[in-house]
C-alpha positions as CSV (number, residue, x, y, z in Angstrom):
1,M,14.2,-23.1,59.5
2,K,12.5,-20.6,61.9
3,I,9.1,-19.0,61.6
4,T,8.5,-15.3,61.9
5,G,5.5,-13.7,63.5
6,K,3.8,-13.4,60.1
7,G,4.1,-17.1,59.5
8,H,6.7,-16.9,56.7
9,A,9.8,-19.1,56.7
10,T,13.3,-17.5,56.7
11,V,16.7,-18.9,56.3
12,G,18.1,-20.2,59.7
13,R,20.8,-22.7,60.8
14,A,19.3,-25.5,58.6
15,V,20.9,-23.7,55.6
16,S,24.0,-22.7,57.5
17,G,22.8,-19.2,57.7
18,W,23.9,-18.5,54.1
19,T,22.4,-15.5,52.3
20,T,21.5,-15.6,48.7
21,R,24.7,-13.7,47.7
22,R,26.8,-16.3,49.6
23,W,25.1,-19.2,47.9
24,L,25.5,-17.6,44.5
25,V,29.1,-16.6,45.0
26,T,30.2,-20.0,46.2
27,G,28.2,-21.9,43.6
28,T,29.4,-19.7,40.8
29,S,33.0,-20.0,41.8
30,L,32.9,-23.8,41.9
31,A,31.1,-23.9,38.6
32,L,33.6,-21.6,37.0
33,V,36.5,-23.7,38.2
34,V,34.9,-26.9,36.8
35,L,33.9,-25.2,33.6
36,L,37.4,-23.8,33.1
37,G,38.9,-27.3,33.3
38,L,36.2,-28.6,31.0
39,S,36.8,-25.7,28.6
40,L,40.5,-26.4,28.4
41,C,39.9,-30.1,27.7
42,G,37.3,-29.3,25.1
43,A,39.6,-26.7,23.4
44,W,42.3,-29.3,23.1
45,V,39.9,-31.9,21.6
46,F,38.4,-29.3,19.3
47,A,41.8,-28.1,18.1
48,R,42.9,-31.7,17.3
49,S,39.7,-32.3,15.4
50,T,40.0,-29.0,13.6
51,A,43.6,-29.7,12.5
52,I,42.6,-33.1,11.0
53,N,39.5,-31.6,9.4
54,N,41.6,-28.8,7.9
55,R,44.0,-31.3,6.4
56,L,41.1,-33.1,4.8
57,V,39.2,-30.0,3.7
58,D,42.1,-27.7,2.8
59,R,44.5,-30.1,1.3
60,S,43.4,-33.7,0.5
61,S,40.0,-33.0,-1.1
62,P,41.1,-29.9,-3.0
63,A,44.2,-31.7,-4.3
64,L,42.1,-34.6,-5.6
65,I,39.7,-32.1,-7.2
66,A,42.6,-30.2,-8.8
67,S,44.0,-33.5,-10.1
68,V,40.6,-34.3,-11.7
69,Q,40.5,-30.8,-13.2
70,L,44.0,-31.3,-14.5
71,E,43.0,-34.6,-16.2
72,S,39.9,-32.9,-17.7
73,A,42.1,-30.0,-19.1
74,L,44.6,-32.5,-20.7
75,I,41.7,-34.5,-22.2
76,N,40.3,-31.3,-23.6
77,Q,43.7,-30.6,-25.2
78,E,43.9,-34.1,-26.7
79,T,40.3,-33.8,-28.0
80,G,41.0,-30.4,-29.6
81,I,44.3,-31.5,-31.2
82,R,42.7,-34.7,-32.5
83,G,39.8,-32.9,-34.0
84,Y,42.1,-30.3,-35.6
85,G,44.3,-33.0,-37.0
86,I,41.4,-34.8,-38.6
87,T,39.5,-31.8,-40.0
88,G,42.0,-29.0,-40.2
89,Q,39.4,-26.6,-38.9
90,A,40.8,-24.0,-36.5
91,D,37.6,-24.1,-34.4
92,F,38.9,-27.3,-32.8
93,L,41.8,-25.5,-31.3
94,A,39.5,-23.6,-28.8
95,P,39.3,-26.6,-26.4
96,Y,43.1,-27.0,-26.7
97,R,43.9,-23.4,-25.8
98,D,41.3,-23.5,-23.0
99,G,42.8,-26.7,-21.7
100,L,46.3,-25.2,-21.6
101,A,45.1,-22.3,-19.4
102,R,43.2,-24.8,-17.1
103,Q,46.3,-27.0,-17.0
104,K,48.5,-24.2,-15.7
105,S,46.0,-23.3,-13.1
106,S,45.6,-26.9,-11.9
107,V,49.3,-27.5,-11.8
108,R,49.9,-24.3,-9.8
109,Q,47.2,-25.3,-7.3
110,L,48.5,-28.8,-6.9
111,R,52.0,-27.5,-6.2
112,L,50.6,-25.3,-3.4
113,L,48.6,-28.2,-1.9
114,T,51.2,-30.9,-2.1
115,G,54.3,-28.9,-1.2
116,E,55.0,-31.0,2.0
117,D,53.9,-34.4,0.5
118,K,56.8,-36.0,-1.3
119,V,54.7,-38.7,-2.9
120,A,52.2,-36.2,-4.3
121,A,55.0,-33.9,-5.5
122,R,56.6,-36.8,-7.3
123,D,53.3,-37.8,-8.9
124,L,52.7,-34.2,-10.0
125,A,56.2,-34.0,-11.5
126,E,55.6,-37.3,-13.4
127,V,52.3,-36.1,-14.8
128,D,53.7,-32.7,-15.7
129,G,56.7,-34.2,-17.4
130,R,54.7,-36.6,-19.5
131,A,52.2,-33.8,-20.4
132,R,55.0,-31.6,-21.6
133,Q,56.5,-34.5,-23.7
134,W,53.1,-35.1,-25.4
135,Q,52.6,-31.4,-26.0
136,A,56.2,-31.0,-27.4
137,R,55.9,-34.1,-29.7
138,I,52.2,-33.9,-30.7
139,A,50.1,-31.0,-29.5
140,R,52.2,-27.9,-30.4
141,P,53.5,-29.2,-33.8
142,V,50.0,-30.1,-34.9
143,A,48.5,-26.8,-33.6
144,E,51.2,-24.7,-35.2
145,S,51.4,-26.6,-38.5
146,S,49.9,-25.1,-41.6
147,A,49.1,-28.6,-42.8
148,P,47.9,-30.3,-39.6
149,V,46.1,-33.3,-41.2
150,P,49.1,-35.1,-42.7
151,L,51.2,-34.3,-39.6
152,A,48.5,-35.6,-37.3
153,R,48.1,-38.8,-39.3
154,E,51.9,-39.3,-39.3
155,R,52.2,-39.0,-35.5
156,A,48.9,-40.6,-34.6
157,E,50.4,-43.8,-33.2
158,E,53.1,-41.9,-31.2
159,G,50.4,-39.6,-29.9
160,R,48.2,-42.4,-28.6
161,R,51.2,-44.0,-26.9
162,L,52.3,-40.8,-25.2
163,F,48.8,-39.9,-24.1
164,D,48.2,-43.4,-22.7
165,S,51.4,-43.1,-20.6
166,L,50.0,-39.7,-19.5
167,R,46.7,-41.3,-18.5
168,T,48.6,-43.9,-16.5
169,A,50.5,-41.2,-14.6
170,M,47.3,-39.3,-13.9
171,S,45.6,-42.5,-12.6
172,A,48.5,-43.2,-10.3
173,Q,48.4,-39.6,-9.0
174,Q,44.7,-39.8,-8.3
175,N,45.0,-43.1,-6.6
176,H,47.6,-41.8,-4.3
177,L,45.5,-38.7,-3.6
178,Q,42.5,-40.9,-2.9
179,V,44.5,-43.0,-0.5
180,A,45.7,-39.9,1.3
181,R,42.2,-38.5,1.6
182,A,40.9,-41.8,2.9
183,E,43.6,-41.8,5.6
184,A,42.7,-38.3,6.5
185,R,39.0,-39.2,6.7
186,A,39.8,-42.2,8.9
187,D,41.9,-39.9,11.2
188,L,39.0,-37.4,11.3
189,Q,36.5,-40.2,12.2
190,G,38.7,-41.3,15.0
191,A,39.1,-37.7,16.3
192,R,35.3,-37.3,16.1
193,T,34.8,-40.5,18.1
194,F,37.2,-39.3,20.8
195,R,35.6,-35.9,20.7
196,N,32.1,-37.4,21.2
197,W,33.3,-39.4,24.2
198,T,35.0,-36.4,25.7
199,F,32.0,-34.1,25.2
200,T,29.7,-36.8,26.7
201,A,31.9,-37.0,29.8
202,M,31.9,-33.2,29.9
203,A,28.1,-33.1,29.6
204,L,27.7,-35.6,32.5
205,V,30.0,-33.5,34.7
206,I,28.0,-30.4,33.8
207,L,24.7,-32.2,34.5
208,A,26.0,-33.3,37.9
209,L,27.2,-29.8,38.6
210,A,23.8,-28.4,37.5
211,G,22.1,-30.9,39.9
212,L,24.2,-29.7,42.8
213,V,23.5,-26.1,42.0
214,F,19.8,-26.9,41.7
215,V,19.6,-28.5,45.1
216,G,21.5,-25.7,46.7
217,L,19.4,-23.0,45.2
218,R,16.2,-24.9,46.0
219,R,17.0,-25.0,49.6
220,G,18.3,-21.5,49.9
221,V,16.3,-19.5,47.4
222,T,13.6,-21.0,45.3
223,S,11.3,-22.2,48.0
224,H,10.9,-18.6,49.0
225,L,10.6,-17.6,45.3
226,D,7.8,-20.1,45.0
227,R,5.7,-18.4,47.7
228,L,6.4,-15.0,46.1
229,S,5.5,-16.5,42.6
230,L,2.2,-17.8,44.0
231,D,1.2,-14.3,45.2
232,V,2.3,-12.7,41.9
233,R,0.3,-15.2,39.8
234,K,-2.8,-14.3,41.8
235,V,-2.2,-10.6,41.0
236,A,-1.5,-11.4,37.4
237,G,-4.7,-13.4,37.2
238,G,-6.7,-10.3,37.9
239,D,-6.9,-10.3,41.7
240,F,-5.3,-6.8,42.2
241,A,-6.7,-6.7,45.7
242,H,-4.4,-9.6,46.8
243,S,-1.4,-8.4,48.8
244,V,2.1,-9.7,48.0
245,A,4.1,-10.7,51.1
246,G,7.8,-11.5,51.2
247,S,9.9,-14.1,53.0
248,G,13.4,-15.6,53.1
249,P,16.5,-13.5,52.4
250,A,16.5,-9.8,52.6
251,D,16.8,-9.4,48.8
252,L,13.7,-11.5,48.2
253,R,11.8,-9.5,50.8
254,L,12.9,-6.4,49.0
255,L,11.7,-7.8,45.7
256,A,8.3,-8.7,47.3
257,A,8.0,-5.1,48.5
258,D,8.8,-3.8,45.0
259,V,6.1,-6.1,43.5
260,E,3.6,-5.0,46.1
261,S,4.4,-1.3,45.2
262,M,3.9,-2.1,41.5
263,R,0.6,-3.9,42.3
264,T,-0.6,-0.8,44.1
265,R,0.3,1.4,41.2
266,L,-1.2,-0.9,38.6
267,A,-4.5,-1.1,40.5
268,A,-4.7,2.7,40.5
269,E,-3.7,2.9,36.9
270,L,-6.3,0.3,35.9
271,S,-9.0,2.2,37.6
272,F,-7.9,5.3,35.7
273,S,-7.6,3.4,32.4
274,E,-11.2,2.1,32.7
275,T,-12.4,5.7,33.3
276,A,-10.4,6.9,30.3
277,Q,-11.6,4.1,28.1
278,A,-15.2,5.0,28.8
279,S,-14.4,8.6,28.0
280,L,-12.7,7.6,24.7
281,A,-15.7,5.5,23.8
282,T,-18.0,8.5,24.3
283,Q,-15.7,10.7,22.2
284,A,-15.5,8.1,19.4
285,E,-19.3,8.0,19.2
286,E,-19.4,11.8,19.1
287,L,-16.7,11.8,16.4
288,R,-18.7,9.3,14.3
289,R,-21.8,11.4,14.7
290,S,-19.9,14.5,13.7
291,N,-18.4,12.9,10.6
292,S,-21.8,11.7,9.5
293,E,-23.2,15.2,10.0
294,L,-20.3,16.7,8.0
295,E,-20.8,14.2,5.1
296,Q,-24.5,15.0,5.1
297,F,-23.7,18.7,5.2
298,A,-21.3,18.5,2.2
299,Y,-23.9,16.5,0.2
300,V,-26.8,18.9,1.0
301,A,-24.6,22.0,0.5
302,S,-23.3,20.9,-2.9
303,H,-26.7,19.7,-4.0
304,D,-28.7,22.9,-2.9
305,L,-26.1,25.4,-4.2
306,Q,-26.6,24.3,-7.8
307,E,-30.1,25.8,-8.1
308,P,-28.9,29.4,-7.3
309,L,-26.0,29.1,-9.7
310,R,-28.3,28.0,-12.5
311,K,-30.5,31.0,-11.8
312,V,-27.5,33.3,-11.9
313,A,-26.3,31.9,-15.2
314,S,-29.8,31.9,-16.7
315,F,-30.7,35.5,-15.7
316,C,-27.3,36.7,-16.9
317,Q,-27.9,35.2,-20.3
318,L,-31.5,36.5,-20.3
319,L,-30.1,40.0,-19.4
320,E,-27.6,39.8,-22.3
321,R,-30.3,38.8,-24.8
322,R,-32.9,41.3,-23.7
323,Y,-30.6,44.3,-23.3
324,A,-28.0,43.4,-26.0
325,E,-28.5,46.6,-27.9
326,N,-27.8,48.7,-24.7
327,L,-24.6,46.8,-23.8
328,D,-21.2,47.7,-25.0
329,D,-18.4,45.1,-25.5
330,R,-17.2,45.5,-21.9
331,G,-20.7,44.9,-20.6
332,R,-21.1,41.7,-22.7
333,Q,-17.7,40.7,-21.5
334,Y,-18.7,41.1,-17.8
335,I,-21.8,39.0,-18.4
336,A,-19.7,36.3,-20.1
337,F,-17.4,36.3,-17.1
338,A,-20.4,35.9,-14.7
339,V,-21.9,33.1,-16.8
340,D,-18.5,31.3,-17.1
341,G,-17.9,31.7,-13.4
342,A,-21.3,30.4,-12.5
343,N,-20.9,27.4,-14.9
344,R,-17.4,26.6,-13.5
345,M,-18.8,26.9,-9.9
346,Q,-21.7,24.6,-10.9
347,G,-19.2,22.1,-12.4
348,L,-17.1,22.2,-9.2
349,I,-20.1,21.7,-7.0
350,S,-21.3,18.8,-9.3
351,D,-17.8,17.2,-9.0
352,L,-17.8,17.8,-5.2
353,L,-21.3,16.1,-5.1
354,G,-20.0,13.1,-7.0
355,F,-16.9,13.0,-4.8
356,S,-18.9,13.0,-1.6
357,R,-21.2,10.3,-2.8
358,I,-18.4,7.7,-3.2
359,G,-18.5,5.4,-0.2
360,R,-21.4,7.3,1.4
361,L,-24.2,5.6,-0.4
362,L,-23.8,1.9,0.3
363,T,-24.8,-0.2,-2.8
364,E,-24.5,-3.9,-3.3
365,H,-21.4,-5.0,-5.2
366,V,-22.2,-7.0,-8.3
367,D,-20.1,-8.9,-10.9
368,V,-18.5,-6.4,-13.2
369,D,-17.1,-7.5,-16.6
370,L,-14.2,-5.1,-17.0
371,D,-13.8,-6.1,-20.7
372,E,-17.4,-5.0,-21.4
373,L,-17.0,-1.9,-19.2
374,F,-13.8,-0.9,-21.0
375,D,-15.6,-1.2,-24.4
376,R,-18.4,1.0,-23.1
377,T,-16.0,3.6,-21.7
378,V,-14.0,3.8,-24.9
379,D,-17.2,4.2,-26.9
380,S,-18.3,7.0,-24.6
381,L,-15.0,8.8,-25.3
382,G,-15.1,8.0,-29.0
383,L,-15.2,11.6,-30.2
384,A,-12.1,12.6,-28.2
385,I,-10.3,9.5,-29.2
386,E,-11.2,10.0,-32.9
387,E,-10.2,13.7,-32.9
388,S,-6.8,13.0,-31.2
389,G,-6.0,9.9,-33.3
390,S,-5.4,7.9,-30.1
391,V,-4.5,4.2,-30.2
392,V,-6.1,2.4,-27.2
393,T,-5.3,-1.2,-26.3
394,H,-5.9,-3.4,-23.3
395,D,-5.0,-6.8,-21.9
396,P,-7.7,-9.4,-21.3
397,L,-9.5,-8.0,-18.3
398,P,-11.1,-10.0,-15.4
399,V,-14.6,-10.1,-13.9
400,L,-14.6,-8.5,-10.4
401,Q,-17.1,-7.6,-7.8
402,G,-17.7,-3.9,-7.4
403,E,-19.9,-1.0,-8.1
404,K,-20.2,-0.8,-11.9
405,T,-20.9,2.9,-12.1
406,Q,-17.9,3.9,-10.0
407,L,-15.6,1.5,-11.9
408,G,-16.8,3.1,-15.1
409,M,-16.0,6.5,-13.8
410,L,-12.5,5.2,-12.8
411,L,-11.8,4.0,-16.3
412,Q,-13.3,7.1,-18.0
413,N,-11.2,9.5,-15.9
414,L,-7.9,7.6,-16.5
415,I,-8.4,7.1,-20.2
416,G,-9.8,10.6,-20.6
417,N,-6.8,12.1,-18.8
418,A,-4.4,10.1,-21.1
419,V,-6.2,11.5,-24.2
420,K,-6.4,15.0,-22.8
421,F,-2.8,15.4,-21.6
422,R,-1.3,14.1,-24.8
423,S,2.0,15.2,-26.4
424,A,1.8,17.6,-29.3
425,D,4.5,15.9,-31.3
426,R,3.1,12.3,-31.3
427,P,-0.2,10.6,-31.5
428,P,-1.5,9.2,-28.1
429,V,-0.8,5.5,-27.5
430,I,-2.8,4.3,-24.4
431,H,-2.7,0.8,-22.9
432,L,-4.5,-0.8,-20.0
433,G,-2.6,-3.8,-18.6
434,A,-3.8,-6.3,-16.0
435,R,-2.1,-9.0,-14.0
436,R,-3.0,-11.2,-11.0
437,V,-1.4,-10.3,-7.7
438,D,-1.8,-11.8,-4.2
439,A,-4.5,-9.5,-3.0
440,G,-6.4,-9.3,-6.2
441,W,-5.6,-7.6,-9.5
442,E,-3.1,-4.9,-10.5
443,F,-3.9,-2.6,-13.4
444,A,-1.7,-0.1,-15.2
445,I,-2.9,2.6,-17.6
446,T,0.1,3.7,-19.7
447,D,0.4,6.5,-22.2
448,N,3.0,8.5,-24.0
449,G,1.8,11.9,-23.1
450,I,3.3,14.9,-21.3
451,G,3.9,12.9,-18.1
452,I,3.8,14.0,-14.4
453,A,6.9,15.2,-12.6
454,P,7.9,13.1,-9.5
455,E,7.4,16.1,-7.2
456,F,3.7,16.2,-8.1
457,A,3.1,12.5,-7.7
458,E,0.9,13.0,-4.6
459,R,-0.4,16.5,-5.3
460,V,-2.3,15.3,-8.4
461,F,-4.5,13.0,-6.2
462,V,-5.6,15.9,-4.0
463,V,-9.0,17.3,-4.8
464,F,-9.1,20.6,-6.9
465,Q,-5.3,20.5,-7.3
466,R,-4.3,21.5,-10.9
467,L,-0.8,21.5,-12.6
468,H,-1.9,23.6,-15.6
469,T,-4.1,26.6,-16.2
470,R,-7.6,26.4,-17.5
471,E,-6.5,27.9,-20.8
472,Q,-4.0,25.0,-21.3
473,Y,-6.3,22.1,-20.2
474,S,-9.9,22.1,-19.2
475,G,-11.2,20.5,-16.0
476,N,-11.7,21.1,-12.3
477,G,-8.7,19.1,-10.9
478,I,-10.9,16.4,-9.2
479,G,-10.4,13.5,-11.6
480,L,-7.5,11.7,-10.0
481,A,-8.8,12.5,-6.5
482,L,-12.0,10.8,-7.6
483,C,-10.0,7.8,-8.9
484,R,-8.2,7.4,-5.6
485,K,-11.4,7.5,-3.6
486,I,-13.0,4.9,-6.0
487,V,-10.0,2.6,-5.8
488,E,-9.7,2.8,-2.0
489,Y,-13.5,2.2,-1.7
490,H,-12.9,-1.0,-3.6
491,G,-10.1,-2.1,-1.3
492,G,-7.2,-1.1,-3.5
493,S,-4.5,1.6,-3.9
494,I,-3.3,3.8,-6.7
495,G,-0.1,5.6,-7.5
496,I,2.2,6.8,-10.3
497,D,5.1,4.7,-11.6
498,H,7.9,7.1,-12.4
499,T,10.1,4.4,-14.1
500,H,7.9,4.8,-17.3
501,S,9.1,7.4,-19.8
502,P,7.9,9.2,-21.9
503,G,4.4,9.7,-20.6
504,T,2.6,8.5,-17.5
505,R,2.0,5.1,-16.0
506,I,-0.7,5.0,-13.3
507,V,-0.9,1.7,-11.4
508,F,-3.9,0.7,-9.2
509,T,-5.1,-2.4,-7.6
510,L,-8.6,-3.8,-6.9
511,A,-9.4,-6.4,-4.4
512,D,-10.7,-9.7,-5.8
513,T,-13.6,-11.0,-3.6
514,M,-14.6,-13.6,-6.2
515,D,-13.2,-17.1,-6.7
516,A,-13.7,-17.0,-10.4
517,G,-11.9,-13.8,-11.3
518,A,-9.7,-15.0,-14.1
519,P,-9.8,-13.1,-17.4
520,R,-12.4,-14.4,-19.7
521,P,-11.2,-15.5,-23.1
522,A,-12.6,-13.2,-25.8
523,Q,-12.3,-13.1,-29.5
524,G,-9.3,-11.1,-30.7
525,Q,-7.8,-11.1,-27.2
526,G,-9.4,-7.8,-26.1
527,V,-9.7,-6.2,-29.6
528,L,-11.6,-2.9,-29.6
529,P,-13.1,-1.5,-32.7
530,P,-12.6,2.1,-33.7
531,P,-15.6,4.1,-32.3
532,A,-18.1,5.1,-35.0
533,R,-19.1,8.7,-35.3
534,G,-22.7,7.8,-34.4
535,G,-21.6,6.4,-31.1
536,G,-21.9,2.8,-32.0
537,A,-19.1,0.2,-32.2
538,A,-18.7,-2.9,-34.3
539,V,-16.3,-5.7,-33.4
540,D,-13.5,-5.9,-35.9
541,Q,-12.3,-9.5,-35.9
542,A,-9.3,-8.7,-37.9
543,A,-7.9,-6.0,-35.7
544,P,-4.4,-6.9,-34.6
545,S,-3.4,-7.5,-31.0
546,G,-6.1,-5.7,-29.1
547,Q,-5.7,-2.3,-30.7
548,L,-8.1,0.6,-31.1
549,G,-6.6,2.3,-34.2
550,P,-6.9,6.0,-35.0
551,V,-10.2,7.0,-36.5
552,G,-11.0,9.3,-39.3
């Protein structure tokens, strides 16, 4: 070794003046020669083991299995013929016919597997011949006879004798196949032992070769890499001011120069990143403040705009009453348009106010009994349900943590939509299902109404988006947008299941933050009474299967 002016070691005569490329080329060539020889030896051993294993897997074992299947097929034939001969019932011929088909398949498979084995071929011929003899003397005459019982009784002794001889032939066949398989397994075990010894020797040679390569690389390359690694680790540890110096072969010195260049760039980029991060933090704070101001503005604007609209509607109505005799039909129509527009605008603003309040006013979540909340929601919609003749049912519902008022709005909007968008040719049938999922509870409100086309599946959840005119259906187009905001506020998601037809199936999830969130058992399994005209509700213990029947 010799020392440069900077104090770093370089390769000198102690390592024969070899460069990294020369070390690698020589070591790789030697390793390739040794590995090629080992590969040829290993390929021969592997080919020998594979041939023996194939003989066991592809011939011996399948032949024994086919022989057992052949025996099973013949026994099924004998059982079917014996049952048919005793009872005369044609149903007993089913095992016989099935056994014939399985016999042909097994014999064909055995011929393919034992084509080169004379002993196995002779055994198969013996079994096949005796099977044909039993079938010719017993099975076919009994199966084809119109009076099988006397014929079977007459040939019972002969049948037992023939089938016993067939059993003897099958046992001899299986014994020979088992012996052949045992010999194949012994050969395979011997091949595996030889293979293991061979591979062990190969592994030792490879280990020795690896040791030689390690020593050579250590002397010629890795000692210099260690110095470079030490400098790099210091930089990686956060000391970006530490300079990376190279030593050893030219390629390692070039690598050190590249790392040093990268360190310089990283130091500059880190400084820029810290400046940018501080700027982003300032922008994020400004964005939070701006969002807060926008939410407050929406709330104040929607709240304060209602009073002028009320005045417009009130004074228009007052104008109509006071000057009614001076107004013609067109004037009264214009006033009606103004009042209706003011009322609709007030409704839109009221909906917008409710929409903006969700998630903005933080309230403590409490335990909400969804069974009780469902009853109250259906009771509040009692008049619409009664007039439409709707049938409303539900599964047992859990107790969840949430904001009770918002969850009530969620159920009221979904059930109200199901009643409103009903089909004209059938009474509404509405069901709220519930099931436990990993993240909480999944609910599905299903109806048989007019449905929602797949292309409008996302549009219906956008605020003030309507699919129908106001003359067809009333409303402001904010209901499902409100539902989505409530569900997402409670940690869930909502969407439309288009596999349901006819009608609509809206599926939503709610997070379960309680340990005891299982459905509570209730009398009647969630039975709801028909809503009374006076707004009250009485529990009908005899109502079937959680139904709210049509009223009136």
